[in-house]
C-alpha positions in Angstrom: 54.3 14.0 -34.0 54.8 14.3 -30.3 54.8 18.1 -30.6 51.5 17.9 -32.5 49.9 15.6 -29.9 51.1 17.8 -27.1 49.7 20.9 -28.8 46.4 19.2 -29.4 46.2 18.1 -25.8 46.9 21.6 -24.5 44.1 23.0 -26.7 41.7 20.4 -25.5 42.6 21.1 -21.8 42.2 24.9 -22.5 38.7 24.3 -24.0 37.7 22.1 -21.1 38.8 24.7 -18.6 37.1 27.6 -20.4 34.1 28.9 -18.3 30.8 27.9 -19.7 29.8 31.5 -19.8 32.5 32.2 -22.3 31.0 29.7 -24.7 27.6 31.4 -24.8 26.7 33.7 -27.6 25.2 36.7 -26.0 23.1 39.0 -28.1 24.5 42.5 -28.3 22.6 45.5 -27.0 21.4 47.6 -30.0 20.5 51.1 -29.0 17.8 52.9 -30.8 16.7 56.6 -31.2 13.7 57.4 -29.1 12.1 60.5 -30.4 9.3 61.0 -27.8 8.7 60.8 -24.1 11.7 62.7 -22.7 9.4 65.2 -21.1 7.1 62.5 -19.8 4.8 63.4 -16.9 3.0 60.5 -15.2 -0.7 60.9 -15.9 -2.9 61.4 -12.8 -5.2 58.6 -13.9 -2.5 55.9 -14.3 0.1 54.9 -16.9 -0.5 54.9 -20.6 -1.6 51.7 -22.3 1.0 50.1 -24.6 -0.4 49.4 -28.1 -0.9 45.7 -28.8 0.3 46.3 -32.4 3.7 47.3 -31.0 4.4 44.0 -29.4 6.3 41.5 -31.4 7.9 38.1 -30.8 9.9 38.8 -27.5 9.9 42.6 -28.2 8.1 45.9 -27.9 8.9 49.2 -29.5 7.4 52.7 -29.7 9.1 56.1 -29.8 9.5 56.2 -26.0 10.6 52.6 -25.2 12.4 49.7 -26.8 12.4 46.2 -25.3 14.2 43.2 -26.8 14.3 39.8 -25.2 16.5 36.8 -26.0 16.5 33.2 -24.9 19.9 31.5 -24.6 21.6 28.8 -22.5 24.7 29.2 -20.3 26.1 27.3 -17.3 23.8 24.4 -18.3 20.9 26.7 -17.7 18.2 28.3 -19.8 18.0 32.1 -19.3 16.2 35.0 -20.7 17.9 38.3 -21.3 15.9 41.5 -21.6 17.4 44.8 -22.9 15.3 47.9 -22.2 15.8 51.5 -23.4 13.5 54.3 -22.2 13.2 58.0 -23.0 12.4 59.2 -19.4 13.6 57.8 -16.0 10.0 58.0 -14.8 9.2 55.1 -17.1 11.2 52.8 -14.7 8.6 52.2 -12.0 7.6 49.8 -9.2 4.3 48.3 -8.0 3.3 46.5 -4.9 0.6 43.9 -4.5 -1.1 46.3 -2.0 -0.1 49.6 -0.4 2.7 49.4 2.1 3.0 48.1 4.8 0.7 45.3 3.6 2.4 41.9 3.2 -0.1 40.8 0.6 1.1 39.1 -2.6 -0.2 38.9 -6.1 0.8 37.2 -9.4 3.2 39.4 -11.4 0.9 39.3 -14.4 -1.9 40.8 -12.3 0.3 43.7 -11.2 1.6 44.1 -14.7 -2.0 44.4 -16.0 -3.0 46.8 -13.3 -0.2 49.3 -14.2 -0.1 48.7 -18.0 3.5 47.4 -17.9 5.4 46.9 -21.1 7.8 44.5 -19.3 8.4 43.7 -15.7 10.6 41.6 -13.4 10.0 40.4 -9.8 11.6 42.9 -7.3 12.9 42.3 -3.8 9.7 41.5 -1.9 10.8 44.1 0.7 7.6 43.7 2.7 8.8 40.2 3.7 11.8 41.7 5.5 12.1 44.6 8.0 15.4 46.1 7.0 16.4 48.6 4.3 16.2 52.1 3.1 13.3 51.7 0.6 12.0 54.3 -1.8 9.2 53.4 -4.2 8.3 55.8 -7.0 10.0 58.7 -5.1 8.3 58.0 -1.7 10.4 56.9 1.3 8.6 53.8 2.8 11.3 52.5 5.2 14.5 53.9 6.7 16.3 51.1 8.5 19.8 50.7 7.1 21.4 47.3 7.7 25.0 46.5 6.9 24.3 42.8 6.2 22.7 43.9 2.9 23.7 45.8 -0.2 21.3 48.5 -1.4 20.4 49.5 -5.0 19.4 53.1 -5.4 18.1 54.6 -8.6 18.1 58.4 -8.8 15.7 60.7 -10.7 18.0 60.5 -13.8 17.5 56.7 -13.9 21.1 56.0 -12.8 22.0 53.1 -10.6 24.0 53.6 -7.3 25.0 50.6 -5.2 25.7 51.1 -1.5 27.7 48.2 -0.1 27.3 47.7 2.8 24.0 49.5 3.3 24.6 52.4 5.6 23.0 55.8 6.0 26.3 57.5 5.2 26.6 55.6 2.0 23.2 56.6 0.9 23.8 60.3 1.8 26.9 60.2 -0.3 24.9 59.6 -3.5 24.0 63.2 -3.4 20.9 62.8 -5.6 17.2 62.5 -4.9 16.2 58.8 -5.0 13.4 57.5 -7.2 13.6 53.8 -6.4 15.6 51.6 -4.0 15.9 48.0 -3.1 17.2 46.0 -0.1 18.2 42.5 -1.1 21.4 41.8 -3.2 24.1 41.1 -3.1 25.6 43.6 -5.5 27.1 41.9 -8.5 29.0 44.7 -10.2 29.8 48.1 -8.7 31.0 50.9 -11.1 32.4 48.3 -13.5 34.1 46.1 -10.9 33.0 42.6 -9.9 32.3 42.3 -6.2 33.2 39.5 -3.9 29.8 39.0 -2.2 29.5 35.5 -3.4 30.2 33.6 -0.2 27.8 31.6 2.0 28.0 34.3 4.7 25.4 36.4 2.9 21.9 36.3 4.3 20.9 32.7 4.4 17.9 32.8 2.1 20.0 34.1 -0.8 22.4 31.1 -0.7 25.0 32.6 -3.0 26.9 29.3 -3.6 23.7 27.2 -4.4 22.4 26.5 -7.8 19.0 28.3 -8.0 16.7 30.3 -10.2 18.0 33.9 -10.1 16.9 37.3 -11.2 19.0 40.4 -11.7 18.9 43.9 -13.1 21.7 46.1 -14.3 22.5 49.4 -16.0 24.4 49.4 -19.3 24.1 53.1 -20.2 22.0 56.3 -19.7 18.4 55.0 -19.5 19.6 51.7 -20.8 19.1 48.5 -18.7 19.5 44.7 -18.8 17.5 42.2 -16.9 18.2 38.5 -16.6 16.1 35.6 -15.2 17.3 32.0 -15.1 15.7 28.6 -14.8 16.9 26.3 -12.1 16.5 22.9 -10.6 12.8 23.4 -10.6 13.0 22.8 -14.4 14.3 19.4 -15.4 16.9 20.6 -17.9 18.6 23.4 -16.0 21.3 23.5 -13.3 20.6 27.0 -12.0 23.0 29.8 -11.2 25.2 30.7 -8.3 25.5 34.4 -7.5 28.9 34.4 -9.1 27.5 32.9 -12.3 25.0 35.7 -12.4 27.7 38.3 -11.8 29.7 36.9 -14.7 26.8 37.0 -17.1 25.8 40.6 -16.1 29.4 41.7 -16.7 29.5 40.0 -20.1 26.3 41.7 -21.0 27.9 45.1 -20.4 26.3 46.1 -17.0 28.5 48.5 -15.0 26.2 48.3 -12.0 24.2 45.1 -11.4 22.2 43.8 -8.6 20.7 40.5 -7.5 16.9 40.4 -6.9 14.7 37.9 -5.2 15.1 34.5 -6.8 13.9 30.9 -6.6 10.2 30.4 -7.4 9.8 34.3 -7.3 11.9 34.7 -10.5 9.7 35.9 -13.3 10.2 38.1 -16.4 7.2 39.2 -18.3 6.4 40.9 -21.6 3.2 42.7 -21.2 1.2 40.3 -19.0 2.8 37.1 -20.5 5.6 35.3 -18.6 8.6 34.7 -20.8 11.0 33.0 -18.4 10.6 29.4 -17.4 8.9 26.6 -19.3 5.4 27.1 -18.1 3.8 30.4 -18.9 1.1 30.1 -16.1 3.5 29.0 -13.4 3.9 32.2 -11.4 4.5 32.6 -7.7 2.6 35.4 -6.0 5.1 38.1 -5.0 5.0 41.3 -3.1 6.3 43.7 -5.8 7.6 44.2 -9.3 9.9 46.5 -11.2 8.4 47.5 -14.5 8.8 49.8 -17.5 6.0 51.7 -19.2 5.4 53.6 -22.4 5.5 57.4 -22.2 3.1 57.8 -25.1 -0.7 58.0 -24.8 -3.5 58.0 -27.3 
């Protein structure tokens, strides 16, 4: 009897000590065959318009892009997971509220509508800062490396490269032309390895050890990506994430390179022009820029 009680106690202690993330049931990424769009050339008059009939409940699909979103709860926090697969790296794009160097802001839904986005997430609001090596849609906008930050660089194959710390030498070592880049962070996963940039010494506004709304993006395969946006203390039923919490979730979702984006009230994940994250669909903070995915198929 004593042995049974001891075994039961050990099992209960093990369960209590199990990280909350391990108790979540994460939806698996399900790759699809995309039969069109690999030779996509961006139209001169703007992006193609996604068909309304291709939108479903938390999803979109055509022969050039597949988007699936899932709501779940982990670390006492509601989160939305978005898997994206595209046929061409040019379908991963960015948009600013206004042309750089303007510091103007705009609701993410307005930017998504302007560029015919299938899905989008808030980016790094780089115009609010002065540092970074920043490429947007292939154009170098800023060249000011700063070692206090990590940089995410996306090449013309759609592959992620994380430079930590952000130095000119580290960027040059990528050896590929850069399509998009971001200066925020910290890096969450680099080449399959968890990083240790989860301490309060990171730039103060990020507050790695605080429970907050968070946004992150990661690569899980060739032209395959995952985005995560969390609720936080702004919602009455969510604790929010630390940076380490987000890193754990991105790892468990299969990301081998993952990067923290701007968070707090800026956190927003949209399908089309509709906000999916958070409780209130119309509660969107104006931001400086978004990362978005578009269809490669026109009428």
